Each structure stands twice: as C-alpha cells, then as structure tokens.
C-alpha positions in Angstrom: 0.0 -0.1 0.2 1.3 3.5 -1.1 2.2 6.0 1.9 -0.4 8.4 1.6 -2.9 6.3 1.5 -1.2 4.9 4.8 -1.2 8.2 6.2 -5.0 9.2 5.2 -6.4 6.1 7.0 -4.2 6.8 10.3 -5.3 10.4 10.3 -8.8 9.0 9.8 -8.6 6.7 12.3 -7.1 9.3 15.3 -10.0 11.9 14.3 -12.7 9.3 14.6 -11.3 7.9 18.2 -10.8 11.9 19.5 -14.5 12.5 18.1 -15.7 9.2 20.3 -13.8 10.6 23.4 -15.2 14.0 23.8 -13.8 14.8 27.5 -10.2 13.5 26.4 -10.4 15.7 23.3 -10.9 18.7 25.9 -8.6 17.7 28.4 -5.9 17.2 25.7 -6.5 20.6 24.1 -7.3 22.8 27.5 -4.3 20.9 29.8 -1.6 22.7 27.4 -3.5 25.8 27.0 -3.8 26.0 31.4 0.0 25.9 31.7 0.7 28.1 28.8 -1.8 30.7 30.3 0.3 29.9 34.0 3.5 30.9 32.3 2.2 33.9 30.8 0.5 35.3 34.5 4.1 34.4 35.9 6.0 36.5 33.3 3.5 39.0 33.7 3.8 39.2 37.6 7.7 39.3 37.6 9.0 41.2 34.6 12.5 40.8 33.8 15.2 43.0 34.5 18.8 43.1 33.7 21.3 41.7 36.3 24.5 44.0 37.0 28.2 41.8 37.4 28.8 41.2 40.7 32.2 42.2 42.4 32.7 40.7 45.8 34.8 41.8 48.6 38.1 40.1 49.1 39.1 38.5 52.2 42.8 38.8 53.1 44.5 35.5 54.3 46.2 35.3 57.9 49.4 36.4 56.1 48.5 39.6 55.4 48.0 40.8 59.1 45.4 40.2 61.7 43.6 43.2 60.8 42.7 42.9 58.0 42.3 38.8 58.2 39.5 39.8 60.9 38.0 42.6 59.0 37.5 40.2 55.7 35.3 37.6 57.8 33.5 39.7 60.0 32.3 42.5 57.5 32.0 40.2 54.4 30.0 37.7 56.6 26.8 38.2 54.0 29.3 37.9 51.0 27.6 41.1 49.4 27.4 41.8 45.5 28.9 45.4 44.2 27.9 46.7 40.8 31.3 48.8 40.9 34.8 47.3 41.4 36.0 47.4 45.4 38.9 48.9 46.1 40.2 45.4 47.3 40.6 44.5 43.6 43.4 47.0 42.6 47.1 45.6 42.6 48.9 46.1 45.5 45.7 46.3 48.1 45.1 44.0 50.6 41.6 44.7 51.7 38.5 46.7 51.3 38.3 48.7 54.8 41.9 50.6 54.8 40.3 54.1 55.3 37.7 52.5 58.0 37.9 54.1 61.3 39.7 50.6 63.3 42.3 51.1 60.2 43.1 54.3 61.0 43.2 54.3 64.5 45.5 51.4 64.3 48.0 53.6 61.9 47.4 56.3 64.0 48.6 54.3 67.0 51.9 52.9 65.1 52.5 56.2 63.9 52.8 57.7 67.2 54.7 54.5 68.9 57.0 54.6 65.8 57.8 58.3 65.2 57.0 60.1 68.1 60.4 60.5 68.5 61.4 62.2 65.4 57.9 63.7 65.4 58.5 67.6 65.4 54.8 68.9 65.1 54.1 70.4 68.3 57.7 72.1 68.5 56.8 73.7 64.7 53.9 75.1 66.8 55.7 76.4 69.3 58.2 78.0 66.8 55.4 79.8 65.0 53.8 81.0 67.9 57.4 82.6 69.0 57.4 84.0 65.6 54.2 85.7 65.8 55.2 87.3 69.0 58.2 88.7 67.8 56.1 89.7 64.3 53.9 91.6 67.2 56.3 92.9 69.1 58.2 94.1 66.0 55.4 96.5 65.3 54.2 98.7 67.3 50.4 97.7 66.9 48.5 95.7 63.8 45.8 97.2 62.6 42.9 96.0 61.1 43.6 97.7 58.1 47.2 95.9 58.0 45.0 92.9 57.5 43.0 94.3 54.8 44.1 93.9 50.8 45.1 97.1 48.7 41.6 97.7 46.9 39.4 97.0 50.1 36.0 97.5 49.7 35.1 96.8 53.5 34.9 100.8 54.7 32.7 101.4 52.1 30.8 98.9 53.0 30.9 100.4 56.7 29.9 103.9 55.2 27.3 103.1 52.4 25.6 99.9 53.3 25.7 100.3 57.0 25.4 103.7 57.3 28.1 104.1 59.8 29.8 107.6 60.4 33.2 108.3 59.5 34.9 108.6 62.6 33.3 105.3 63.3 34.2 103.4 60.4 38.4 105.1 60.9 38.1 103.6 64.7 37.2 100.1 63.5 39.9 100.3 60.8 42.3 101.5 63.4 41.1 98.6 65.8 43.9 96.5 67.4 44.0 92.7 65.8 45.5 89.9 67.8 47.7 88.5 65.4 48.4 85.4 67.2 45.1 84.7 67.8 43.8 85.2 64.6 46.2 82.0 63.6 45.2 80.0 66.5 41.3 80.7 65.8 41.9 79.7 62.2 43.1 82.3 60.1 39.6 84.6 59.9 39.0 87.4 61.4 35.2 87.5 63.6 34.0 90.5 63.6 30.9 89.6 65.5 32.5 88.0 67.9 32.8 91.6 69.9 29.5 91.0 70.9 29.1 87.7 72.6 30.4 89.4 75.7 33.8 87.5 76.0 36.8 90.0 76.0 39.3 87.3 76.2 38.6 85.7 72.9 38.1 89.4 71.2 40.4 89.1 68.1 39.5 92.7 67.0 39.8 94.5 69.9 37.2 98.0 69.6 35.9 100.5 72.1 32.8 100.2 73.7 31.5 102.9 71.7 32.3 101.3 68.4 31.1 98.3 70.2 27.8 99.0 71.2 27.2 100.7 67.4 28.1 97.2 65.7 25.7 95.3 68.1 23.2 97.4 67.8 22.8 96.5 63.9 20.6 93.5 63.0 21.9 90.4 62.9 21.7 90.0 59.4 23.8 93.3 58.5 26.7 92.3 60.8 26.8 88.6 59.3 26.8 90.2 55.8 29.6 92.8 57.1 31.6 89.8 58.4 31.5 88.0 55.1 32.4 91.3 53.6 35.3 91.6 55.8 36.6 87.8 55.3 36.5 88.5 51.6 39.2 91.8 51.8 41.3 89.9 54.5 44.9 88.9 54.2 46.3 87.7 57.1 49.6 87.1 55.5 50.1 90.6 55.2 51.6 92.3 57.9 53.9 89.1 58.0 55.3 90.1 54.5 55.2 93.1 55.2 57.5 92.4 58.3 59.9 90.4 56.2 60.2 93.5 53.1 61.0 96.2 55.6 64.8 96.9 57.0 63.5 95.9 60.7 66.1 93.4 62.4 63.7 90.4 62.8 64.9 87.1 61.9 63.7 86.0 58.7 65.4 82.8 58.6 63.5 81.9 61.7 60.2 82.3 60.5 61.2 80.7 57.1 62.2 77.6 59.1 59.1 77.7 61.4 
C-alpha cells in the first residue's frame, strides 16, 4: 500500500477516536493552554530585569595581617554583591577597609608609637607662635587696616551699606588685632565675636562705643559685614610686610618655622 493512503487512514482513525472521546479531547486541548496561561501570568507578575555584574569583596589571608584578616571575615559575612569594582581589587591592595575607623586608629597608634621621637609638629607649632610674638613686638601695634587688601571694599561697605559715620569707620579700621589669636582661630577675623560679651576671645579690639554701634545693628547686617571683611582680609600681609621691611627681624628663623 502506498504511503499517502496509509497516512490518510491513520488520520481518519485518530479523528474518529477523538470524536468519540469528547472529554479526553477537551482535556488534551485545555491542559496545554492552562499551562501556557500560567507561564504568561508569571511573566506578567514578575517582569524581567537586567542583572548587573557582581564584584565580591576580597577576603585577606592570615598572612596579610591580623586586622585585615579579621575584617575580611566579619565585615564580609553576608558576602555582598557590588555593581562596581571594590577597592580590594586594585593591585597591591590587601583589604577593602583601609579607610575604616579601626584601620585609621591602628595606623595613628602605630605612627605615634614608631615616630613619636622624630615627630616635631608640636615644636614647630611653638616655634611659629614665638615668631608671631616677635612679629607683634616688631610692630608697634597691628591694626585691622593692616590686614586688608589694597583695593579693599570693607570701609565702603561700612559707610554706605551700614550707614556708619566716618569717625566710627576709621575707629573700626584702626582697631587693634592680635595676630597670634588670628592664627589660633583658623586664620579668620570674626567681627561678630565682639558682641558675645567675652573680652578674652576678641581678636579685634574695639572701644565700647564702636562695640555698641556694631552690636546695635541687625544680625543680618552684622553677618553681611563679616562676610565682606573675610573677603577683603589677607592674614599674611603683616608678615610679608615685616619680612620685606628693614626692621631687624629674624626672617630666616620664621621661614624655618
């Protein structure tokens, strides 16, 4: 018998069998559709997302040191995954926690223990303070105008923006300034410090009349005046003036300090 008649008879047999078994036919058609609908619902409920590459923090071996080894075990216990390279992947870097508080504490303690005899920071600070005292003694008195730049706008701000009389402006510019306190308080001249009632912390020494005039101004104007003062101040100007002058001052010792 030829191939095509055999195929036609086989298809007719299967069709006749399925027609007689209606429930089985419906089950064979509905079951794959049901599975396919489940897959579609799962795909719609959980859409696909792009998974980035994982960079796992390295764990130092005991030969790298006790602290990196312990940090690698404790801090990487959950084995986190990062999308960017970790610091420990760089060549020559053992761990990822070299900038942690514990690592810096151990580094500072090691520096203090190993280099405390050769560290001259405190002696250099005392030397600078002695030089500042010599600068203050080399000049009769340092005035506020000695710290202002050449084309300063602070006096104009006091006259026009704050409406202070010219004698008061001249008194403010001629106020005594402690150079040593300027350096100790972070190279800044705090104009508003004269209103806090503490005479010991004043860097700019004003008379009671000028203090009352400045402190009677609103806080916003005082803050604006201090900002203008800071933008017009050059704390190194008196030092450079002394070094360039002909007064007998040990400039070599200051340069060494």
